[in-house]
N, C-alpha and C positions, 0 to 999 in steps of 0.2 A: 630608639633603635629600630632600624628597618627590619621587619621579619624576614627570615630566610624563605626561599621557595620551599614548598612542602617536599619532604623526602618521599621518593617513590615507594609505595607500599610493596610488600613482598609479592603480591599478585600482579603488580603493574607490569612485570616483565612478560606477562601473558597477554597484555593488551597490545595487539598488533598495530592498531592505529597509532598509538603513542610511540611504538618502536619505529614505525615508518616515518613518523614526524621527526624523530630524533636523528635518523640516519640520512634523510634526503638532503641533497645540496641546498644550502641556504637560499640560493638564487632561483631554485626551481619553483614553478607556479604551484600553489597549493589550493587556493580558493579564488574563484572569479565570479563576477556578476556584472550586469550591464553598467558600465561606467566605473568599475573598480576591480582591484585584484590584490591578493596578498601572496607573497612568496612563503616558502617553508620557513625561512628564517624569521619573517615577520609574524607568522602564525605562532611559532615557538615563543617569541617574546610576549605576544598578547596572552597566550595560554598560561605562561608562567605567572604573569601579573594577576590574571583572573583567578588562578589556582590559589594564590595567597589569600585572596578575599574569600574564596569558596571554602577553604579549610576552616575559617572562623565563622562562616555564615549560618551553619546549621548544626544542631547537636550531633555528636558522633553517633554513628550507627544508623543514621537516617539518610535516605537519598536526597540529593540536592535538587530542588525545583529549578528548572531553567524556563522562565516565563518571559517571553518576548514576542512582539509581533514582527521582528526582523529575523529572517531565516539565516542570514549571515551571523548575527549575534547568537542565535540559538546554537548553530554549529560550534562556534567558539566556546559557548557556555558548556556544552556537553563535553567537549575535550578538556576544559578546565576542571570540571567535576571529576573526570576520569584521572586526570593528572594529580589531583589532590587525593586520590585513593578512595573516591566516593562513587556511588552509583548516581546516575543522572536521571531526572524525571522531566523531560521536555514537554511543555504545555503551551498551547495557544491561549493567550489571555482572553480571547473571545469565546472559549468553550463554555457552554451553558452549565456543564457539570464540573467546572473547575474545582470547586470545593470538595466535591465527592471524590475526585481523583486524588486530591491532596490527602484527604482523610484515609484513603486506602493505604497510603504509604507512610503513615506517621508512626508506625510501631517501631520501637527501638530495636536495632539489630536485624531488621527485616532483610537487608541486603547482604548480611554477612554470610560467609560460607568458607569453603576450603578451595583455595587455588582457583582453577578455571570455572568452578561451579558456583562461585559467589555471583551476585547479580551486578551487572554493569549498567543495564538500561532498564528503566521502568517505562513502558510504552502503553498509553491508553489505546484501547481498540477504537475503531472508527465510530462505533455507535450508530450505524445507519438504521438499525432496528429500534432505536430509542434508548437502549440500555448500553452502558459503558463499563468496561472492566480494564484493569491495568495488568498487562502481562509483564512478568519478570524474566528478562533475558540475560543469560550468563555469557561471559567471554567465550566459553567453549562452544555454545550454540552459535554465536555470531561468527566465530572463526570457522566452524564447520560449514556454515552456510556460504561464507566467502569462498572457501576451498571448493565446495561442491558446485556452486554456481559458476566458478571460474573454469571448471572442467567442461562446461556445456556451452556457455555464452562465448562469443568472440573475445579473444584474449585482451586483457587490460594490463598495461604496464606503465613504467615511468615515461613521461612525455605525452601520455594520453589524457583526455579530458572527458569526464562524465557529467553531462548536463542533467540536472534533476529539476523537473517542472512541477514538483510536489511540495507540500508544506514540510518544513524541516522537522516537524513533530511526528510525521508519518513513518512507518517502518520502512517504506520504500526509500525515503530519503536517508534515514539513519543507517540502513544497510549499505547504501551507496557511500556514505561518509566512511563507514568501517572499511569497505573494500578499496576505495580510492587511496586513502592514506596508507593502508597496509601495503598497497602496490607502489606507492610513491607517485601516484597520478594526481591530477587536479580535479577538484570538485567544483562545478559551475552551478550557481543557484540563481533563481529568479525570485525576487521579493513577492511577486504575484505573477500568475501566468499571463503572459502577453505573447501572442504568437509571433509578432514581429521581432521582439527582443530575442525570443527563442531561436528564430530562424537566423538572426544576425550572429548569434553565438555559434550556431551550427555551421554557418558559412565560413566563420573564422577558423574552423578546425575543431570539430568535436567528434570523438570516436564512438561514444555511447550516449544515449538519451533515455531517460525514464519519463513515461507519461501514463495517463489513464486514457481509456478509449475515447472519452468525450473531447479530448484535445486533438485528436487526429485530423478531424475536418478543418478546424481553424488553422492548424499548421500547414495543411495541404493547400488551402485556399489563400494563404498569405502570399502577397507578391514580394518575393525576396529571392536573393541568389540561392541556388540549390545547395544542399548540404555538402560540405567538403570533407572527405575522409570518413564519413559516417559508416560504422560497421554494425551497429546494433541499435535499433529503435525498439525499446522494451516497453510493451504495453501490459498493464496489470491493474489490479484493484477493482475489477468488474468485468462483466462479459463483453467480448469483442464481437460486434456484428459484422456480417459480410460487407454491407455498404461502407462501414467505417474502415475496414481493412482495404477495400478497393480504392479508397481515397489516396492511400500511400502505397499502391501496389508496386511502385518502382523503388521503394525504400527497403532497407534490410529489416523488416518488421518481425519481431518476436512477441509471443504472448505467453504470460505465465499465470498460474493460479497459486494462491497462498494466502497467508494472513499474518497478522502481528505475531500470533502464537508460534509460527514456524520461522520467525526471523526474516520474513519476506517470502518470495515464491518457493513453493514446494515442488512444483512441476513447471516446466517451461519448454518451449519448442518454437521453431521457425514457422511463420505463416507463409506456407508455400503451396504448391499445387496439390499437396495431399491434405491440406488443412481444410476444415469446415467448422461452422459455428459450433461452439461448445467445446472444441478441442483445446486443451491447455498444455499440450506437450507431455513429455515423459517425466516421471519423478526424478529429482536430482539424484546423483550417485550417492548411495548410502541410505536413501530414504525408501520406505515402502508406503504405497497408498493402496487401500483396499476398501471395497464396499461391503457394508454390513447387510444383514438380511432385510433391513428396512430401507436400503438404498443409500444410507448416509455414508459418506467417505470418512475414513480414519487415516491418520498419518502417524508413522513411527520413524524414529531416526534421531541423530545427534543434534538436529537444529531446533528441537522443541524447547519451549519456555520451561522454566522451573515450576510455573504455576501462576495463578492470579494473586496479586497482592491483597492482603486482608489486614484490617487494623489490628487484629489479634496476633498477626505474625505467622499464622498457620500456613504451612508450605504445601505446594503440590496440588491445590484445588484446580480442577479443570482437566486433569490428566486421568487416564484410566489406570487401574492398579498395575498393569504391565508397563506403564510409562508412555503409552500411546495417546494420541490426541483425537478424540471424536469431534467431528465438525458438524455444522448444520447444512453442509452442501450435499446435495443429491447427485449421484453420478455413477460411473462405472469405469473400469479399466479395460480398454479394448484389447483385442488379441495381439496387436502390435506394441502393447505396453503404454500407449498414450492414454491420458486421463480425459474423460468426457464429462463435462459439468452440465447437469440438467436443470439446476435451479437450487433454491434453498428450501429445506424441509419446513422451516418456520414461515414460509411465504405461500405455501400451498393453499389454494382457495377451493373449498368444497361447495359445489353448486349442483343441486339436484342429486346429491349422493355421488357425484363424480369429482375425483381429485384433479385439479387443474393447476399446472405449474405456470405461473405468469410468464416466466422467461421463454417458454416454448411458444406461447401465443405472441409475445412481443417480437420474437425473431421473424415470425410470418408477417405481422403487420408492418414491421420496419422496411420490408421490401416493397411496400406500396409507394408508387411515385408521389412525391410531394410531402412525404413524411420524414421529418428530420430526426425526431426522437419520439419514442412511444413507451408508455408504461401501462400495465394492466393492474387494476385493483378490484376489490369487491365491495359491494354495497348491500346492506341487509335487505332481504326480500322475504315476504311472508310465505310465498309459495316455494321458492327454490332454496331458501336458506341464505344464499349469497347470489347476487346478480353481478356479472362481470361488467366493468366499466373501463373503457380505453381512454387514457389521457394522452394527447399527442401535441407536438409542435410542428408546424410546417404549413405549406400553402394548400395541401389537400383538403377538400371539403369533408365534413362528417359523412355525407352521403357516399362519396367516392371510397372512403375507407371502409364503410359498412359493406359496400358492394364487393370490395376486395376480400373482406373477411368471409362473406358468404361463398365466394368462389374458392378460397384457399383453406378454410378451417372447417372441421366437423362441427355439427350443431352445438354440441355440449361445450365447445371451446370458444364459441363466438361471443364477443362482448355484446351486450344489449344496449349500450349507450356509447357514443363516441364524442368526446369533448375536446375541443381545441383550446390549448392554453398557450401563454406566451413562452413559457419554459417550464421544464420539470424541476422539482426541488432537488438540489444536490448540495453536498457539503463541499468543503474546501478542496477535497481530493477529487471532486467530480463524481463521487459515488451517489447513486440515486437514493434519496431518503424515502424509503418505502413507507415508513410509519406516518408520513405526511400525506401520502397519496389518498388514503381513505378519507381524510378530512376534505381534500379537494373534490373527491368524487361525490361526497355527500352534499357539498355546497353546490355542485353542478346539478 
């Protein structure tokens, strides 16, 4: 006997992507990628078939791992897990900490809860500092983020298309999946970032695009027709430099700051005449961002995770007693309400007793002609404790960059060595892997 499709769980009525998937016209475009597309009707059929398998693939009470190197298959797998009434754990098979992420989520009943506060998505953090944790996101948090973000960003509705140039395992892509299907719009994906493919999709009619700052220059330099109907080019996942923003100055560029734990961007704003490096826009409606005495930013509001997953099933780890989220980002809230990001507390380099924020130094060095990208790290030094080393890619000579640093930076913030490399280490999201910079600096 052929098994029936899984019955929708009691909480499934709260899952807006599934509701959007059910009500959209069958012929409306739902998923697109270079060389292929699926309508809402086709996605519904595939999700139902996958959901039957999903319902029997894992013990009840555990999230369903969705492990695939295909971003399209990952999106369908996540929807199938949700349709089966289960939480989804999307993972890149190439993750070096794959087993550790799976181990965090193996506790029976870890995703169970009441109504909107059960866990829908288990999302590993990017792990750019070397350590990874898995954030537990509820439908309530994802819905709240969709609603709050929709009140700030250019409107998204049926007939629109959101192109995501990010891995489908990232919170940026998963949040886009949640918001596009909830709105009856189309989600466009790239199996890997290719600027020409991205520009072709944009030229064919794309209303919104998600990128990381490192993708802006390749998109701008690509010889392709101009974007057609683009209303929002959303940059996030890392600091945006002025040179990178200048590459797309005629595009509707927005920049946000957030993290997996906040279901994507917690603050966002347009990159306009009032923008400067470090500005991440204003907090989303309903969220508060404040700086503690040590300069670390904290976020409070309905978009926050339930906590980090633990094998023992303990809930709420990672949140403050009042439910707020302390971050590792240093910054302040300006008088006009915008959030200014100064760097990460765990990346501060102490040299000669002076606290140096790499991001501040990098912003200055990035303005030197012939520097494409730059990162600052520390090298142990018997006299100063740590000696600053600048690693950069570009045609500028080390001597030219050193001269620039002498002219633009105070003595305590000047790197003592300038090393040209082919490229800086980055993950699949384009985020700088700072924990690898020290090794490169020592080798240099």
